[in-house]
Each structure stands twice: as structure tokens, then as C-alpha cells.
N, C-alpha and C positions, 0 to 999 in steps of 0.2 A: 732582509729589509734594512737592517742596520748598516750593512756594507754597501749595497747597491741601490736600495730604495724600493718602495712599493711599485713605482712606475715601471721599473725594470721587469719585475715579475709580470705585471699586467701586460706590458708590451710583448714579452716572450710568449705568453699564452695567446694573445689576440693575433699575433703574426704567425702562429704555428700551423702545422698541417691539420691540427684538430679541427680548425674552422673550415677546412676544405674536405673533411671527412676522412682524414688520414690518421696515422698514429704519431705519437710523440714520445721521445725519450727526454725526460727532464734532467738537464745537467746545469751545473753552476756556470760552466763556460758559456752555455747558451744564454743564460741570464746576463752575464757580463757583456756578451756581444750586443745585447739590447742597449746597454749603456754606451758602448763604444760607437755603435753605428747610428744611433738616433739621439739619445739624450745629450751626449757630449757635443755633437755638432750643433744642436740647437742652443745649448748653453754657451758654447764658444762664440757663436754668432752674436748673442746678446752681450757677452763680455767684450768682444771686439768693438761693438758699437759704443758701449759705455766708456771704454778706455779711450777711444779716439775722440768721442764727443766731448769728454771732460778735459782732454788734452788740447783742445782747440787753441790756435795761436792767439786768439783774442784774449785768452787768460780767464775768461768767464765761462767757458764751455759753450757748446752749441745746443740750443733748444730746438730739436727736430720737430717737424709737423707732418701730418698726413698729406701726401702729395703724389700725384701721378703725372706731373707736368714735365718731367725731365725729358730732354731731347738726346741725352747720351745713349749710344747704342746698347751698352751693357745694362744701363738702367731700364731702358725700354724693353730689352729682352727679358730681364728678370720680372718686370711687372706683367708682361704678356704671358710668361711662363707661369707666374703665380695665378693668373686668371684661369689658365688651363687646369692648374692644380685644384683650384676651388671648384671648378666645374666637375672634375673627376671625383673629388672627395664627396661632393654633394650627391652625385649619382650613387656612388659606392655605399655610403652610409645610409642613404634613403632605402637602399635595397639590401641592407645588412651584409654587404660584401666587406666585412671588417678586415680580413686578411689582405684583400686587395688594397684597401685604404692604407694599411700599414706599408705595403710595397710602394704606393704612390708617395707617401710621406718620406720614406727613406730615399727615394729617387730625387725628390725635390730638395731635400736637405743637402744632398750631394751637390746639386747644382748651386745652391746658395753658398755653401762653404768652400767647395773645391773648385768652383769656377768664378762665381760673381765676386765674392769677398777677396779671394786671392788675386784676381785680375784687377781689383779696384783699390788696392791698398794705397797706392800713391795719391789717389784722389781724396781719400779720407785724411791722409796726412796733410794734404793741401787745403783742408777746410772747405771742401767742395760741398756746398749746401744741397745740391741736387742728389749727390750720393747719400748723404746723411738722411735726407727726407725719404728717399727710395727705400733704403734699408729699414728705416723706422716703419714705413708703411707695410713692407712685406713681413717684418717680424710680427707686427700687430695681427695681420691676416693669418699668418701661419699659426700663431698661438690660438686664435679663435677656432681655426679649422681643426687643429689637432688636440684641442682641449678634451674631447671625449676619449682620446687614446692615451694621452699623457696628462692627466688632470692636475697633478701636483707640480710637475716641472713647468708646464705652461702657465700655471697660476703665478709661480715665482717670477718667471721671466716677464709676463704681461704686466703684472703690478709694478715691477721695477721699471719697465719701459714707459708705461702710460700714467702711473700714479693712480689708476682706477681702483675700484673696490674689489672686483673679482672678474676674471675672464669668463667665469661660468654664468655671470649675470649680464653679459653683453649679447648683442644680436649675432646670429650666424652671418658671415659676410656674403654679400651678393657678388656674383662674378662680374656683373656689368659695372661694378664700381671700379674695375681695373680695365686698362686698355687692351684691345685685341690687336694682335699683329702676327698672324700665323706664318706669314712669309719670313719675317725676321726670326721667329722661333725656329723654323725649319733651317734657315741659313746658319744660325748660331749653333744649333745642334750639330749640323754638319761640320762646322769649325771645331767643335769639341771632339768629334770623331777623328778629324784630321790630327789634332793635337795628341789625342790618346794613342793613335797608331804611330805617329812619329816619336813620341816619348818611349814607346816600346822598342822602337828601332835603336834609339839612343842606349837604352838599358842593355839590349842584346849585344851592342857593339862595345860596351864598357866605356861609354862617353858620358862623363858626369854632367849634370844639368848646368853647372856654372861655366862649362867650357863652350864658348861660342862656336858655331859652325857657319859655313858659308851660305849654303842654299838649301831650301826645301822646295821641291816641285810637287804641286797638287794637280792631279789629273782626274777630272770628274765629268759627268754628263753635261752639267750646266755651270761652267766656271764663272760666268758673269754673276751668278747668284751669290758668289763668295767675294766678289769685288768689294773693296772697302774694308775688309776684315784682315787684310794682309798684315797690318801692324799688330793686331792682337795675336795672330799666329806667330809672328816673328818674335814678339816679346815673350810669349808663353814658352816657346821652344828654344829661345836664345839662338836664333839664326839671323844672319845679316840680310838675307833676301828671301822672299816668298814669291814663287812663280805659279801662276794659275794657267792651266791648259785644259781645253775641251778634249774629252777622250777620243773624239773623232778627228782631232787635228793630226796631220801627218807626223809631226814630231813625237806624238805620244807613242807611236809604234816602235820608236827607237829604244824604248826602255825595256823591251823584251817581255811585255805584259800581254796576256791573251785572255780570251773569254772561254769558259767551259760550259757546255750544256749537259744537264743531267735530266733524263726523262723520268718522271714519276709514274712507274708502271701501274701502281694501285689506282692513281687518279685517272690516268689516260686509258687504262684497260677497258673499263665498261663502255667507253665511247668508240674506241678504235678496234676492239676485239683482238684478233690475232695480228692485225697490222701493227700493234704496239711494238712488236719485236723489230719491225722495220725502222720505227722511229728510234728505238734504243740503239740499234746497229748504226744508224746514221749519226747519232750523237757521239758514238765512240770512234767512228771512222773519220769524222770531220765533215760529213755530208749534211751539214745543217747551215742555216743562215737566218739573219734577222732583217726583215724588210724595213723600209723607211717609216712605215706606219706602226712598227713595233711587232708585227706578226712574226712568230718564230716557226720555221719549217725544218723538219728533220726527217731524212729518208724520204723526201717528197711529200710528207704529210704535215699539214698545218696543225699546230698544237694550241690548245686553249690555255688561258691563264689558270695556273694551279696545277697544270699537267707537266710542268718542267721548272727547273731552277737554272738561272743563268748567273754564273760566278765569274769574277775577275780573278785571274791567277797570276801571281808575280813570277817573273822569270829570274834567271841567274843574273847576278851583278858582277861588275868588273873589279870589285875589291875596294873601289873608291866611293861607293855609294851603297845604300841599302833600300830595299823596296818592301812596302807593306800594302796589302789590300784593305780598302775601307769597307765597313760592314754593309753599307747601302750602295755599293758600286763605286768604281774608280779606285785609285791607288795613290800613294805618296812615295816620292823618291828623295831620300835624305843624303846629301853630300857629306860623307864621313871623313874627308881629308882634313887633317889638322895642320895648318901652316904655323910657322914660328910666331907670327903676329897673333893668330887666334889663341895659341898656347899661352902667350904672355897675358892676354886679356883674361884668360881663364884663371891664371894665377892671381890676378888682381881681384877677381870676383871671389875666389876662395878666401883671399885676405879680408874682404868685406864681411864674410860670414864669421871669420875669427874675431873681428872687431865687434860685431854685433853681440857675440857671445860674451866678450869681455865687458861690454856695456851692461848686459844683464847681470853678470857676476858682480859688478861694482854697484848694483842697485840704482843705476841711473834711470831717470824718467825717459819716456820715448821722445820727449821734446828737448832734452838737455843737449847743448852743444859741448863738444869735447876738444881737447888737445890730444893728438895722437902721435905716438912714437912707434915706428915699425923696425924690428930687428930681424935680420935674416941673411941668407946667402945672396950672392950677387944677382942671380936670376930673379929672385923674388923682389929685391929692391929695385932692379931695373924695371920690372913689370909695374911695381907700385908707382914709381916716378912717371912712367909713360902714361899711366891711367890714374894719376893723382886726382884729377877732377872727378872721376867716377867714384873713387874711394871716399873723397871728401863729401860728395853729395849724398851717397848712400848711408854714411855713418854720422853725418852732421859734424864733421871735423872742421874746426876753424883754422887749424894748423896741423901740418904733418912733418915729423922729423924722422930721420933714418939713422940706423946704426948697424954695422956689420956684425954677423953672428952665424954660427953653424946651424942653429935651429930657428924656425920662425916663431916670433913672439911679438906681442903688441902690449903697449901700455896706454891706458886711457885715463884722463883726468878731466873733471868738469871745467869747462872754459869759463 
């Protein structure tokens, strides 16, 4: 309790297999995972909000308010996702599905911290009122919904956020207080799947995140549903261009990706009897097809939903690209060729990270402007000069000086 807190133990037990009728081995690591996976993300979200709200360029801070009126796609997605979260938690806790409620909470906090906040940092830095109000609203709702699961953590966050007496004396939130947009949620969830798959390709190819790449091609059943989100994907994955293709388009076949049918003998057997072997043989030999209405036929036999799985399988690549299959159908193709121009921009972005660390080490506030001096070899200095505007914008540098050196080093002073 002294080290991790009572909420950590509480969460560890409520999210455990015990509540599903299973066994549990109590370990200190399991309790610490409760802190890492749930309590820290919630606390960091509140800390991020307070840090940027108090660092508002107005000098007086921003007094956020409850609002669901934002028209920004990321705000609308988070609010609609939060509505689904409230609906799910209400059902789960009403029916004593406590472990499932813990899973829902963990999943939503991942969306909040690893997608919404990370994708919205520039908007908070820019004093965007809609972003502040949206995050305030969602944090308020999350605290009220998860108060039965994390009573002490939510109390501290909610009181700091609202100034109210206690989160445990407030009303349970109603889902209809939040906007519904299932189409947007489905599209943004698909975008997150795309980014996750492409990020895994980057990692497998040893291409660091700050190194820009030329192109990502996304091939899905309904490419039009992702139209308008290309900028988010490009920024998240640090690629110059995002191309959307329907999986039925002739060009999609050129990527060497195919579909594979697997017949579920246990599900199809009771209906087909001995003929299920014909269906299995057809799936393995390629004697199967998918009609325009979605009907799947294998070995001359029509299969019902649940009697088969249809997977997209990535083919071989030519060495200049990498392919990954998406969890709900379709695939992504990442151009992994690194040109000298892309490499130079990557060096500049690496430099930005070094400067940001130097700012923190110097104890500077997030809003402080700086004078920057960059020391390094010729390739680093050339990259910094070429992308000086990027470096200055990202680090709040009002001036940039350069000096030759064998090692990369930066000096920052408050401007």
C-alpha cells in the first residue's frame, strides 16, 4: 500500500481471473502492472491537462468547461468513444461484470492517452479551446465512471479537475449526454489499426519513428470510409503520402496479397455431414469463391456465416516495401526506401528530440523561448540548416547557431 497504493491492489483483484471463476497467483509485479496500465495513464492525462491549461499563452491559464460541441474529428471521435464506454460500463457494472468493466476501462484509457492526447498535443499547445473543453469533459466522465474501480485515484483527479467536493457524491453520467457517431468511431478505429500495423512494419525494418518515409498504401474493403483521415495517418507514421485503395481495385492485386479460406469443421460438420470434407478440400485446393452478395462457396458447397474464416495473407515484397495484414481485413504497404533527402530530415527530427531533452534538463517551462546552438559533424549541421524552420518551430527557438564538432551537442538558453 505504501509503495503502489490501495487502488493498485483493488484493481489487481477486480481485474483478475478470480472474478471469472479462475485461479490467481498474487505477485508484486501483477500489482505494479495495475499502476502502469491504468493508474498512471489516468493520472498522466490529468497532469497533461493541468500542465497545458496553466501554460496557456494568455498568461492566466485556461478555465475549461463541460462541452460536447467541438467539430474537430479527433474531439468528436473521443466524445463518441466515451459515450460507448459509458454505455458498456453501465451494462457491465449493473450486471456485476466487474472484470469486464476493468478491461473496458483499460482499453478506453489506451485510446485517451496513446491516441487522442498524443495526436492532439499541437492543439493544446496552440490554446485550442475545443481541445481543452473536450479533454475536461472526458476526464470528468471517466472519473465518475471508474470511481467504483479506482476510488482514491479518481477522487484526487476529479477534485483537482472540477474543484468539487467528491466524485463519489456526483451522479453517474448518462450516455446520452455525449454525442453518438458510430460511423466516425468505426473509421477512426480502422485508422488506429492501420497505424498500429504500419508502426510494426517500421519496427521490424529497423526504421526509427523520426525518420520520414515516402508512402503508405492502405488497401481495405471501403477506402472511402477512411477518406479525410490521410493527414492523421501521415503525421502519426511520419510518411509523406497516404494512398487509399479499395481491395477490389485492379492495382491492389499487384501487391501480392491474397485471401485464404479456412473451413471450421466443428461448426460446419453438423449441417454438412460428410460433405464437410469436400468443403475443406476445396478451401485447400483453391476451389472456392466469394459471390458479390458475400456468399462463400467451397468445393461446390455454400457455407454459412461462422462456418469459415476468410483471411487476407500478405505476399512477398521486393525489398523496397513491407506489407502487413489488418486485423479486420485489408492490408497496408509501407515504402521502406530511404532517400538522402528523407535521411537528412530524419537527422533534423532526431536533433529536435535532443533539444527537447536539453530544455527539460535546463528546467525550462514548456512555453519558454530559447536561443539554440547546434554542434556536430557536417551531415548533422547540413540537415539542421536545411530544416531550420522545423527545428525552430518544434523547440521554440528564436535563433539557431552552428558550430563544427565531432559529436552532436546542443546548448539552450532562455531567450
